[in-house]
BAMI-78885 format. One line per field, with one value per residue (C-alpha): z, y, x negated. Coordinates in nm, 2 decimals. Layout:
BAMI-78885
Z Z; ...
Y Y; ...
X X; ...
This chain:
BAMI-78885
Z 0.00; -0.10; 0.19; 0.04; -0.02; -0.38; -0.50; -0.70; -0.86; -0.68; -1.01; -1.10; -0.76; -0.79; -1.13; -0.99; -0.69; -0.91; -1.15; -0.86; -0.70; -1.03; -1.10; -0.77; -0.89; -0.77; -1.00; -1.18; -0.98; -0.64; -0.73; -0.81; -0.48; -0.28; -0.46; -0.40; -0.02; -0.01; -0.20; 0.01; 0.32; 0.16; 0.04; 0.39; 0.57; 0.71; 0.55; 0.78; 0.61; 0.26; 0.02; 0.30; 0.40; 0.05; 0.15; 0.43; 0.19; -0.06; 0.22; 0.33; -0.02; -0.07; 0.26; 0.17; 0.46; 0.22; -0.03; -0.34; -0.48; -0.18; -0.25; 0.05; 0.09; 0.34; 0.58; 0.78; 0.57; 0.76; 0.68; 0.94; 1.04; 0.82; 0.86; 0.59; 0.54; 0.44; 0.36; 0.46; 0.17; 0.15; 0.44; 0.21; -0.02; 0.26; 0.43; 0.12; 0.04; 0.39; 0.42; 0.09; 0.18; 0.53; 0.37; 0.13; 0.42; 0.63; 0.35; 0.38; 0.75; 0.90; 1.05; 0.98; 1.19; 0.98; 1.11; 0.90; 0.99; 0.89; 0.66; 0.66; 0.74; 0.69; 0.62; 0.72; 0.87; 0.84; 0.47; 0.54; 0.79; 0.54; 0.27; 0.49; 0.57; 0.20; 0.16; 0.41; 0.71; 1.05; 1.11; 1.37; 1.27; 1.51; 1.41; 1.61; 1.52; 1.66; 1.98; 1.95; 2.24; 2.61; 2.84; 3.10; 3.39; 3.18; 2.99; 2.70; 2.37; 2.46; 2.28; 1.94; 1.89; 1.78; 1.57; 1.61; 1.35; 1.36; 1.09; 1.00; 0.69; 0.72; 0.59; 0.23; 0.15; 0.37; 0.63; 0.99; 1.05; 1.36; 1.32; 1.62; 1.76; 2.12; 2.16; 2.22; 1.88; 1.63; 1.58; 1.21; 1.30; 1.53; 1.22; 1.02; 1.29; 1.28; 0.91; 0.91; 1.24; 1.39; 1.77; 1.98; 2.24; 2.61; 2.75; 2.41; 2.38; 2.54; 2.42; 2.36; 2.71; 2.85; 2.93; 2.84; 2.55; 2.31; 2.07; 1.75; 1.69; 2.03; 2.04; 1.96; 2.20; 2.20; 2.52; 2.55; 2.53; 2.86; 3.04; 3.14; 2.91; 2.60; 2.70; 2.80; 2.46; 2.29; 2.49; 2.43; 2.06; 2.06; 2.23; 2.00; 1.67; 1.72; 2.01; 1.91; 1.56; 1.68; 1.54; 1.85; 1.77; 2.10; 2.25; 1.93; 2.01; 2.36; 2.34; 2.45; 2.17; 1.93; 1.57; 1.53; 1.22; 1.06; 1.07; 1.16; 1.23; 1.22; 1.32; 1.11; 1.23; 0.98; 1.07; 0.78; 0.88; 0.69; 0.90; 1.21; 1.07; 0.78; 0.62; 0.57; 0.94; 1.05; 0.82; 0.97; 1.32; 1.23; 1.08; 1.38; 1.62; 1.41; 1.38; 1.76; 1.82; 1.58; 1.73; 2.09; 2.25; 2.16; 2.43; 2.47; 2.18; 2.03; 1.67; 1.47; 1.63; 1.39; 1.36; 1.33; 0.98; 0.88; 0.85; 0.66; 0.41; 0.35; 0.31; 0.06; -0.15; -0.16; -0.24; -0.52; -0.68; -0.60; -0.56; -0.26; -0.09; -0.05; 0.20; 0.06; 0.24; 0.11; -0.24; -0.24; -0.13; -0.42; -0.67; -0.53; -0.56; -0.92; -1.02; -0.86; -1.03; -1.36; -1.35; -1.44; -1.11; -1.06; -1.22; -0.99; -1.04; -1.13; -0.84
Y 0.00; 0.34; 0.58; 0.86; 1.19; 1.27; 1.59; 1.83; 2.17; 2.45; 2.58; 2.24; 2.21; 2.55; 2.47; 2.15; 2.32; 2.59; 2.34; 2.14; 2.44; 2.56; 2.22; 2.26; 2.58; 2.85; 3.14; 3.14; 3.45; 3.30; 2.96; 3.13; 3.32; 3.01; 2.80; 3.05; 3.04; 2.65; 2.64; 2.92; 2.70; 2.40; 2.62; 2.76; 2.42; 2.47; 2.14; 2.11; 2.41; 2.32; 2.07; 1.82; 2.04; 2.00; 1.69; 1.89; 2.18; 1.94; 1.79; 2.14; 2.23; 1.90; 1.96; 2.31; 2.46; 2.64; 2.86; 2.87; 3.16; 3.39; 3.73; 3.92; 4.26; 4.55; 4.58; 4.86; 5.09; 5.37; 5.53; 5.32; 5.06; 4.79; 4.48; 4.22; 3.97; 3.63; 3.48; 3.13; 3.14; 3.03; 3.19; 3.26; 3.47; 3.68; 3.72; 3.83; 4.08; 4.21; 4.24; 4.43; 4.67; 4.72; 4.80; 5.05; 5.22; 5.23; 5.40; 5.69; 5.69; 5.55; 5.25; 5.03; 4.77; 4.51; 4.25; 3.94; 3.78; 3.43; 3.27; 2.91; 2.79; 3.08; 2.87; 3.00; 3.34; 3.42; 3.47; 3.77; 3.92; 3.89; 4.04; 4.35; 4.37; 4.36; 4.65; 4.86; 4.79; 4.64; 4.39; 4.18; 3.90; 3.71; 3.42; 3.25; 2.93; 2.63; 2.47; 2.21; 2.30; 2.24; 2.54; 2.54; 2.32; 2.15; 1.81; 1.89; 2.08; 2.43; 2.68; 2.74; 2.70; 3.07; 3.14; 3.47; 3.63; 3.95; 4.09; 4.39; 4.48; 4.33; 4.40; 4.31; 4.29; 3.98; 4.04; 3.93; 3.71; 3.53; 3.28; 3.07; 2.88; 2.93; 2.55; 2.34; 2.17; 2.31; 2.10; 2.06; 1.92; 1.66; 1.56; 1.54; 1.33; 1.08; 1.05; 1.01; 0.82; 1.07; 1.09; 1.37; 1.54; 1.48; 1.76; 1.85; 1.67; 1.47; 1.19; 1.24; 1.11; 1.38; 1.17; 1.29; 1.10; 1.09; 0.84; 1.03; 0.79; 0.90; 1.27; 1.47; 1.76; 2.00; 2.16; 2.54; 2.67; 2.79; 2.67; 2.96; 3.19; 3.01; 2.96; 3.33; 3.44; 3.22; 3.34; 3.70; 3.63; 3.50; 3.81; 4.05; 3.87; 3.71; 3.85; 4.21; 4.17; 3.97; 3.64; 3.44; 3.09; 2.91; 2.95; 2.80; 2.49; 2.44; 2.13; 2.31; 2.57; 2.33; 2.44; 2.32; 2.52; 2.55; 2.92; 3.14; 3.51; 3.73; 4.06; 4.23; 4.54; 4.72; 5.01; 5.20; 5.24; 5.56; 5.72; 5.68; 5.74; 5.71; 5.37; 5.37; 5.46; 5.19; 4.93; 5.03; 4.98; 4.65; 4.53; 4.64; 4.46; 4.15; 4.15; 4.19; 3.89; 3.67; 3.75; 3.66; 3.38; 3.05; 2.80; 2.51; 2.27; 2.52; 2.57; 2.90; 3.17; 3.27; 3.55; 3.47; 3.34; 3.32; 2.94; 2.92; 3.18; 2.99; 2.67; 2.84; 2.95; 2.59; 2.44; 2.69; 2.57; 2.20; 2.12; 2.06; 1.71; 1.57; 1.29; 0.97; 0.98; 1.34; 1.24; 0.95; 1.19; 1.42; 1.13; 1.03; 1.38; 1.41; 1.08; 1.17; 1.51; 1.38; 1.59; 1.50; 1.48; 1.71; 1.59; 1.42; 1.53; 1.27; 1.16
X 0.00; -0.14; -0.18; -0.39; -0.21; -0.12; -0.28; -0.07; -0.15; 0.04; 0.17; 0.32; 0.47; 0.62; 0.77; 0.92; 1.08; 1.22; 1.38; 1.52; 1.69; 1.81; 1.97; 2.16; 2.31; 2.07; 1.99; 1.66; 1.55; 1.64; 1.50; 1.16; 1.16; 1.25; 1.00; 0.72; 0.79; 0.80; 0.46; 0.31; 0.37; 0.20; -0.09; -0.14; -0.12; 0.23; 0.34; 0.64; 0.80; 0.67; 0.82; 0.86; 1.16; 1.32; 1.53; 1.69; 1.76; 1.92; 2.14; 2.25; 2.34; 2.53; 2.72; 2.81; 2.61; 2.37; 2.54; 2.32; 2.52; 2.49; 2.35; 2.19; 2.34; 2.33; 2.62; 2.44; 2.23; 2.05; 1.71; 1.53; 1.78; 1.94; 2.15; 2.12; 2.40; 2.26; 2.60; 2.47; 2.23; 1.87; 1.67; 1.38; 1.59; 1.74; 1.41; 1.22; 1.50; 1.50; 1.12; 1.10; 1.37; 1.22; 0.88; 1.04; 1.22; 0.91; 0.72; 0.97; 1.07; 0.75; 0.93; 1.23; 1.41; 1.58; 1.83; 1.91; 2.24; 2.36; 2.11; 1.98; 1.63; 1.38; 1.07; 0.73; 0.78; 0.42; 0.50; 0.72; 0.48; 0.20; 0.42; 0.47; 0.10; 0.02; 0.25; 0.06; 0.27; 0.22; 0.50; 0.68; 0.91; 1.14; 1.38; 1.65; 1.83; 2.02; 1.90; 1.63; 1.40; 1.46; 1.49; 1.22; 1.34; 1.61; 1.60; 1.83; 1.81; 1.93; 1.71; 1.57; 1.19; 1.22; 0.91; 0.73; 0.50; 0.29; 0.07; -0.14; -0.34; -0.68; -1.03; -1.09; -0.72; -0.67; -0.40; -0.44; -0.14; -0.02; 0.27; 0.36; 0.66; 0.78; 0.75; 0.44; 0.51; 0.76; 1.07; 0.99; 0.65; 0.82; 1.02; 0.70; 0.53; 0.82; 0.79; 0.41; 0.38; 0.13; 0.11; 0.27; 0.05; 0.15; 0.37; 0.51; 0.84; 1.12; 1.33; 1.70; 1.76; 1.53; 1.22; 0.86; 0.71; 0.42; 0.59; 0.68; 0.97; 1.13; 1.03; 1.33; 1.33; 1.04; 0.92; 0.85; 0.50; 0.38; 0.69; 0.91; 0.71; 0.81; 1.17; 1.19; 1.06; 1.31; 1.61; 1.51; 1.48; 1.84; 1.95; 1.77; 1.83; 2.17; 2.38; 2.28; 2.44; 2.74; 2.63; 2.54; 2.40; 2.34; 2.69; 2.83; 2.64; 2.77; 2.99; 3.30; 3.25; 3.09; 3.10; 2.74; 2.69; 2.35; 2.25; 1.96; 1.92; 1.61; 1.46; 1.19; 1.01; 0.79; 0.56; 0.38; 0.02; -0.02; 0.26; 0.04; -0.31; -0.54; -0.52; -0.90; -0.96; -0.72; -0.90; -1.24; -1.11; -0.95; -1.27; -1.48; -1.25; -1.24; -1.62; -1.65; -1.42; -1.60; -1.94; -1.84; -2.05; -1.89; -1.77; -2.00; -1.94; -1.69; -1.63; -1.63; -1.43; -1.15; -0.90; -0.53; -0.45; -0.81; -0.82; -0.49; -0.60; -0.93; -0.72; -0.49; -0.78; -0.92; -0.58; -0.52; -0.84; -0.82; -0.45; -0.22; -0.24; 0.11; 0.15; 0.29; 0.62; 0.68; 0.57; 0.82; 1.09; 1.00; 1.02; 1.35; 1.50; 1.36; 1.52; 1.86; 1.87; 1.73; 1.41; 1.05; 0.85; 0.55; 0.24; -0.02; -0.38; -0.63; -0.84
C-alpha cells in the first residue's frame, strides 16, 4: 500500500478546486476566490484548512447549509464601520470581500471595523490578515463558530476553537502574520489526525464522554490553550463577533434551543499604517524589532528563532516551486470527488 504523499502543482490544484466548486453551482469568480484560499492554506502548511476540507464543503453544499449563490453585501455601511452579510455562503468569499472593503475604508478613514455575519467555514484566517497587511494595514481578525471545544473546567463541547489572527506589513514585503486557535489543537487538525492516524498530544483533547485521550480515533473535544485563558478568549470572541451583531451561535447549540446550524461570524479590524506614521519609518522599526528577536540567544538545543508566519512563508515558496504534498487519504478523497462530479482529477507530479 502506498503511503507517500502525492505531490501536485499548486496551479493544477487551484484549477481542480475551481472546477469542482463551479460544478456545484458556484460562479466562476467566487470559485476562483474560494480555490485561492484553499490552496493558500496548503501552500502555507495549514493542511487542515486546505483541500482536506473539501469533502466537508461538498457535504455542506449538498445539505443546503452552504449557499453557493450567496453574495456578500453590506447591511451597515458607515465610513469606518461595516457589517457584511454572508448569507450562509462560503466563508472565504465573505471574508475576502469584507477584508478588501475594510482596507479601502481604512485607506480613507485610517481605521475600519468590519463584522461578518452568517457565513460558513472561513478557512485559514491568516489569509485575510496577510491580505490586509499587504494593503498597508495592521490587522486583527477574530472568528466564532459552533461549539467544539470544552470550556475550562467542563467536559463537553461548549465553545468554538475561535481562531485569532494578527498581521502587520513586514520588511521586504513579507508580512508578519500570527494565526492561532484558542484550543491546544484546532478541531480541524483533530479531524485530520483521525484521518491520518497521527497521535494527539497529552492535554489537548477529550473523548465524547469527556475523558482525556491521546488516541486520534477517540479525540473529539479540543481543550482550550492555557486553560481559562483560551476559553476566556473564545467566549469574548463569541460576544464580539456574534452577540454584538445579533447572530449568537453558541446559544443556538444548547440542546433546549438546538437548531445546530452551521454558521460562523467574524470581526476584522484594519488600521492603515500611513494614517499613524510614515510607512517607511514603520517598516524600519518592524525590521529592527524582528532582527533583535532573531538575534536573541537560543535556548540550549533550540532551533532557529523565527517570527510569526516566517516558517509558513518559507514553506509556501518551496511548495510553489516544488509542488504541494497531498496525504494519501486526502488524495483518495479528491479522486472520489472528481469521479462523482465527472471531472478529471488534478495531475500528480512525477516523483
